[in-house]
N, C-alpha and C positions, 0 to 999 in steps of 0.2 A: 525511306530514310529517316523521317521523324520517329517511326517505331524503333528503328535500330538505335537511334540516339537515346531514346527513352530507356531501352533495355540496358545499354552501356552505362547510362547515368545511374540507374538503380543498382546495377552490379557494382559500380564504383562506391556508392554509398553503403552497400552491403559489406564490402571489404573494410571500409572505414569504421562502420558500426561494430564489426567483429573485433577489429584491432582495439578500439576503445573499450569494448567489453573485456578483452583479455587483460588490459591494463588494470581495470577496476575489479577483476574477478577475485582478488585476494580478500575482498571485503564481503562480509555477510552480516545482515542485521541480526541482533541477538534474539529477537522474537521469532525469527524464522525457525530456530531449533525447537521452539514450542510445537510448531506444526509438525516438524519432522518426528518428534517423540510420539505425538498422537498417531501419525501415519504408520510408523514402524510398529507401534503396539498393535494396530489393527492387523497388519500382515503377520505378526507373530502370534495372533490368536487371542490377544488380551482385550480386544474391542477397541473402539475409537475413543480411547481414554488417555489421560495424562498419567495417572497412577492406576495401576491394576486394582479393580474393585471399586473405584470412585468414578461415578458416572456424572462428571461435571465438565461442561464444555467451556473452554476458554478460547474457542475458535472464532475469531472475527470472520474468517472465511472458510465455511464448511467445504466448499468446492475445492479450494486449494489443498486441503488435507486429503480429500479423496483422490485428487489427481496425483499428489505426491505418493500416496499409498500405492496406486497402480504403477507409477514409475519405479518405486522402490521394489515392488514385487517382481518387476521385469528385470531391472538392472542391478539390484542390491545396492543402490546408491540413492540417497535422498537429495543431498546437496547439489551434486553436479548434474544429475539427471533433471532436476527441477530447473536449474539455471539454463541448461542448453535447450530444454523443451520450450521454456517461455521465451527464450531468445528467438527461436525459429517461429513460434506462434505469433509473437508481436510483429516481427518483420513481415510475415505472411499476411497478417491482418491489415497492416498499414498499406502493403502493396495492393491488396484487394480493394481497399477504399480509394487508393490513389488512381485507380482506373478512371474515375470520374473527372480527373484533372487533365485537361487537354493540352494546356500550354506547358512547354518545357520549363519555362521560368517558374511556373507554379510548383512543379515537381522539385525543382532545385530548392525553392523556398521551404517546401515541406521537409526535404531531406536535412536542410540546415537547422531547422527549428526542432524537428522530432528525432530523426535518426542520429543527429550529432548533438543531441541534448545531453549534458552531463547528468541531469536529473533522471532521464530515462535510463541511461547506462548504469547509474548508481543503483537504481532500484531493480534493474534487470539482474545485476549481480547480487543485490541485497537479499533476494530469496523470499520476499513476502508476496502478498496477493496483488500488489499494486499494478504490475504489468499485465497480469491475467485480466484484471478488470478493464484496463485500457484496451486490451485486445478485443474483448467481447463488446464493449461500448463502440469501438471503431467499426467492427463488422456490422453491428446493428444499425449504426448511422448510415453506412454505405448501402445496406439493404433497404433502409427506410427511404433513401433518395430514389432508388429504383421503384419502390412500391408507390411513391407519390406520383410517378409518371405512368406506370403501367399496372395492369392486373396480372401479376406474375406469382403463381402459387409457390414456386421455388424460393423466391426471395421473401415471401411472406413467412414461409417455414424458417428460413435462416434468421429473419428478424425476430420472430417469436422465441425461437430456441435461445438466441443470444441474450434476449432480455431475461429469460429464465436463468441462464447461466450467470449473467451479471448479478442478479439478485442473490444467488447462492455464493457469489464471490464476495459481495458486500451488500448487506441489506439496504443500506442507505442509498445505493445506486438507483433505487426505485424513484427517488425524488427527481431524477433526470429522465429515467426511461419511461415512466408512466405518462408524462406529458407528450413524449414522442409517440407513444403507442396511441394515445387519443387522437393526435394529429393525423397519423397515418390512417387510422380507422375511419375518421371523418372524411378524409380525402377519398378513400375507397368507396364510401357510401355516396359521396358527391359525384364522382366520376363514373362509377360502375354500380349503379343501384340494383341492377338485375342480378348481379353476382355477389351482393353484399353478404348474404347469409353464409355462403362458402368462405368469403374473405374473413368474416368475423370469427368463424370457427378456426380457420388456419392461423389468424393473427393472435388469437387468445389461448386456445387449448394447449399447444405444446409448451409454451412458457409457463402457463398456470400450472400444468401438471408437474413440471420440474420443480417449481417453487413449493407447491403444496405437498409434494411427496417428502421433501426434506423437513418441512414444518411439522408434518404428522410424525415422522420418524423422530425428530428432535424432542417433541413433546412427550412421546412415549419412552424414549431411551434416556433422555436427560431430565425429564419432568419440567422442561422449560424450552421455549423456542428461541430465546435470546442467549447469546454468550455472556459470560460473567463480566466482560469488559463494559457492557451496557450499564451495569450497576457499579462497577469499580471505577469507571471513568465518567462521571456525570458531566452534563453540559456545562460549559464555562461562560456564564452570562456576564461575568465581570471583566472579561478580556476582549470584548467585541471590537473596541477601537484598535487594539493591537492586531486582532485577527484580520480586520479590514486592511490594515497596513501590510500585513503578511501576504494577503491575496494580491494587493497592488504590486508589492515587491516581486512576487512570482510572475505577474504579468510583464514586468519590466525585464527580469532576468531570463525568462523563457523566450523573449523576443517578440511576443505578440503585440504588446503595446507600442514598443519602438517602431516596429514595421508598419503598424496601422497609422501611427503618427507621421512617419516619414512620407508615406504615399499620400496621406491626406494633405500635408503641406505642399508636397511636390505637385499635386494636381489641382490645388485650390484655385489658383489664379485663372486656370483655363476651364475647369469643370466644377466650379463651386456649386452650381445649380444641380449637378448630377450627384454630388456627395449624399445629400439627404435622400434623393430618390433611390440611390443604390442601397443605402441603409434600410429604407422601408421595404424595398423589394427582397433583399436578403432575409430580413426578419420575417416577411410573409412566407417566403419559400420554406424556411426552416423554423417556423413558429414554435413547434413542439420543442425543439432543441433550445431555443432562446428562453422559453418559459421554464424548461427543466433546469437549465444552468442558472437562471435567476433564483429559482427556489433553492437549488443546491447552495448558491452563494450565501443565502440567508442562513441556511443550516450550518455551513462551514464557518460562519462568523462565531459560532459557539462550540465548535469542535476541532477546527484545524490546528489549534495550538496545544492539543492534548499530548500526553507523553507518547513517544514513538511516532509522532507525526512530523518529525523533522524532515528537512530537505524536500518540502512540498509534497509529502506522500499522499495526503488526502486530495490535493488538487490535480496531481499529475495525470491520473487516468483520463482526464478530459482534455489533455493537451492536443492529441492528434485531431479530435473532432473540432476543437476551437481553431486549429490551424487550417483545417479544411474549410471552415466557415470564412476565415480570413481570405483564403485563396479564391473562394467563390465570390466574395464581396469585391475584391480589387478590380477585376475586369468590368464589373458593372458601372464603375465610375466613368468609363469612357465607352462610347458606342462601338469602337473598335477594340476588341479584347486584347490585341497585341499592343495597342498604343500605350496602355498604362505601364507596360514593362519598359517601354522606350523612354519614359520620363516626361515630365511636364516642364516646370520652371527650371529644373536642373538638367534637362536635356538627356543626352545619351549617357551621361555619367551617373545618372540616378541609380540604375540597377546594379552596376559594378560596385558602387559605394555600399549598397545594401549587402551584397555578398561579402565584401571585405570586412565590413563591420560585424556581420554575423559570425564569420570565422574567428575574428579577433576576440569577440565577447565569449564565444563558446570555449575557445582555447584558454582564455583567462580564467573562466569558471572551473574548468577541469583542474587547472593547477591550484586554484584557490581551495576547492573541495578536498583535493588530495593533501595539501600542505597546511592549510589554515583552518577551514571550517566546512563541515559537511552541510551546514545550513547558512549559506552566504546571506549577508544583509543584517539589518538591525533587529528584525523580528524572528521569533521561532526558537525552538529548543536546540541546544548545543551550538551556539554561535561561535564558540572558541575551541571546538573539538574537531580536529582534522580527521580525514579518512585514515591516515597512518596511525594517529593516536587511538582511534577506535579499534583498529586491528590489534594494537598493543593491549588494550583493555580486554578484548576477546581472548587473546592468547593467555593473559593472566588468569582468566576464569577457567580456561582449558587446563592450564597447569595446576590450578587448585583442585580440579576434579581428579587429576592423576594422583596428587598428594593425599587426597581424602581416600581414594581407593587403596593406596599403599598403606596408609595409616590404619584403615579398617581391617585389612588383612593381617597386619602386625598385631592388632589388638586381640585376635583370635575369636572374634564373634562369628557365629554361623549364620545368623539372620542378616537381612538386608538393612542398611542404616536408614534413618529418617534425617533429612537435611532441610534446614530452614534457609531459604534463599531470598535475596532481594531482586534477582534477575533470573527468571525461570527458563532461560534459553539453553546456552551451550553447556553449562555445568550439569544440569539435570540430563541433558541429552547424552553426555559422556558417561553418565551413571544410570543406565536405563532400568536397572532393577531396584534402585533406591526409591524410597517413598519421599516425595518432595512436597514441602509445605511453604507457604509464603504469606504475604500481607493481605492477599485477597483475590488475586487473579485465578490461580488454580485451587485456592482454598476457600473461595467465597462460598458462603452458605446464607440463605435468606433468614433462617431462624437462629443462627449462631453469629454473634457479632464478631467479625474478624476485621479489626482495624489495622492501623499501620504497624502496631506491635501487639500481637495476640499472645498472651503469656502461656496459655495452654499449649500452643504449638511450639513455642520456644522451649519450655521446660521438658517437653516430651521428645525433643529433637536430639539426635546424637551429635550433629554438627550444626553450627550456626555461622552463616556467612555475613560479614558486615562490610559497610562502605562508609568510612568516616573522613571528613565531617558531613558529607553530602546528605546522609540519612540520619543526622543528629549524632550526639556523642555515643561512643561505644557502649557505655553502660545502659543507655536508653535502648539501644538496639538489642542488647543481650537480656535486659530486664533482670540482671543478677550481677553480682560482683565478679570481676574477671579472675580473681584468685580461686574461684570455685571451678574454673574451666581450664583446659589445657590449650595453649596456642599451637596450632598445627602449622599455620603459615601466615605470614604478613608481608605485604609488598606495597610500596608507595609508588604511584605513577602520576603523571600529569593527565588530568581529565577535565575537559571543558575549561581550561585556563587555570585550574587549581590543583594543588597536590591532594590526592585522595589515597587513603590507606585501605587496601582490601585485606580483610582478615578472615581466617578460618579458625573457629574455636570448637574444641571437642568437649562434650558434656559426658562425664563418666557415669553420672547417675540420673538418667532420664526418667521422668514419671510416665505413668500410663495415661494416655489421653488420645481420643480419636474424634475426628469430625464425622458426621453422618455421611453415608455413601452417596446421597443425592443432594442436590442444591437446595431442596425444600425440606430436608430431613430435620428432625429435632436433635438437640444437643445430647451427646452421650455422657459427657462428664462435666463437672463443675469447673469453671475457668478460674485459675489462681489470680490473685490481685495483681494489678498493674503498677509498675513503678513510674511515677510522673516526674521525678527529679531529673 
């Protein structure tokens, strides 16, 4: 009977999860189309590049691009194949990890915090690497729990492979996964010293081979092991206070901190002596995870407020693991694992109150993200931009791509145009043959200074896309007088609480200017002077 209830519960959450995904599926993050352009270029024989012939990696997540390439090759679709694949992957990964939770209430709590999370649904639909990383981290954690108790080669393989895949999904995941690896390896040595040689090889080699294979390839193919975002988006040491507030804000909105606080208060009068012991025991059991998350928290304090990290994108991959830690901690408060769910000072009403509040908060957040802000709260990027407004922004860029294509055909040019963009996602994706240049993500070069406005790229572009006033006055973005250009399209929309004008300008007399084909190449042409007014 308990197994049947558990199966029915998970099936119910699966239905809810899919319905919520269907609601949010009209949203796609702009940067996802950067990955899709790389992936489709690979399948079309142009290489894993953004512009044909330019070997520059703007891929924060190499594995994501490779997975989408395979999906596109099979289905001829990047967007929906990626979405549906990661939807199934993440639900399967979390189900695999949830096997360790015995109490039905713990599974309900996990479902409410993770499967009903608006942030999880938002980024599942969003199309970036966030949920892939969450899946690999969650599977690795579940395998680590089994490896801490038993000498099991199968789970050691799963653990090591997932750590390697997590690294290829985001390099910075190693801040969390390496402490977990050392903890698991030490426990294998402590409990099974005679089998340690085999355990070390199994725990180390698969993941190391996966990581090193990509690093060697990247160094030879791109002349750099790091993506351009490492250089283009430096660490933000001046925003640490706001970043800490952002992390606390996420802890509150995702439900971890309120649930922890509620049960602590509920049990304090009866089991206050057990609270500290439960905390120490949980920390000892999962020492690697606690150390890894602590190190990552320090790192996130200088990175989590960077551009495109809205809606808790950097923190979200570790939500399922943190929820599992919470569920493991709660029964330790009371000697009887079921007693904690029955309530302490609040009695039998305690657990129903938790469920009702969780449903209420998640429902409110879904509505808020859809209609008010994709980044709820005081801290973070785009605190006044709703999901609906973001969709309008993306549609505007899509429409501009269509107008550029039509205008270029009407102009009678036989070559492909060069387009200077501020957002390298959907517009370049819709114009796959065009050469795309920008302020530094896809055009970054180590030995050629490409700043916020690089005049060589602007003067050599056939089209220049502007966003005013967000990216300063139009003349500054164009670096030339507007009467020398032809306005192809202008549209004003509400964006993050302000009126923003998206413009498309045609340059009838572009100069000849090229960046080197590699990120470490020398300049090919002299850069014209910059206008600072």
